[in-house]
C-alpha positions, 0 to 999 in steps of 0.5 A: 865955589866962587867965580872968576874975579878977573874977567866977566867970562860968561861961558863959551861964545863959540868953538871954531873947528874945520870940517871936510864937507859942510853938507855932512857937518850940517846933516850930523850937527843939525839933523842927528844931534838937533843943533839949529843952524844960527848963522851961515857965511860964505867967506870972501874970495872963495876962501870957504864957508863958516857955519854956526850951530846953537849948542844951548845957553847962548853958546855955539859950535862953528865950522870952517870949510876951506876947499884947500885945507890939509887932511885930518890928522888923527892921533895928532890934531885929535884922538884916534880912538874913543876913550875906553876904545882906543888911544885918546891922546892928541898933540900939545895945542890940539883940541882933544874933545868937546863935551856937551852938557846934558841933564843927568836925568836924561843921560841914559835916554840920550845915549839910546837916542844916539844909538837909534840915530845910527851913532856909534858910541863908547860904553857909558863911563861913570867917572869917579875917584877910584883907582881906575876912575870909572865905576861899572854902574852909577853910585855915590862917588860918580861925579860925571857920566860920559859917552863919547862918539865921533863926528864925520870928520873924527872930532871926538864929542862927548855927552856929559852929565854932572852928578855932583857939585864940583870944587873945594878940597874934595875935587881940587887936590892934585898938583899940576905936572910940568913939561919935564914930568915934575909936579908944580908943588903948592899951586893947588894951595895957592888956588885955594887961597884965591877963592 
């Protein structure tokens, strides 16, 4: 699988979200999930705060706190339910969820650790290419294992562990859908030719 030949993109510098309570956000991301704070900013003119947490590999997740921000909009700006436990749809242009990459060999241990820390999670989903795209247990066709949970503001989070090398014809084979519900036939062939 080849990398990006147009831009030298080196991962996610940071993803910036908005929280209702920065103190609760720090308690959750630093104290429950163990992500160190790396930068805190009081924005000028009393506009709010901007805090950054280390998520590994030099990447960060950041939060703004604005004293006059509108309330959360579950089902619009974020899903109202966890996958396999409710409605996971969100609006166009929204951020549906964040998947944190965790080691496959520690996945079950990390799920147990979330529970020990009082985090309510979805069931473990072993994603595969079967009809329902989930296997009841780990098997050869599983390409990623996932568990989902919410942060204090209803941001949907995921611990994800890759269990297969992705790319190539085995994993890239579906033509993308257009807004009108038709398939953009041939786009995947074009992608394969670029590699």
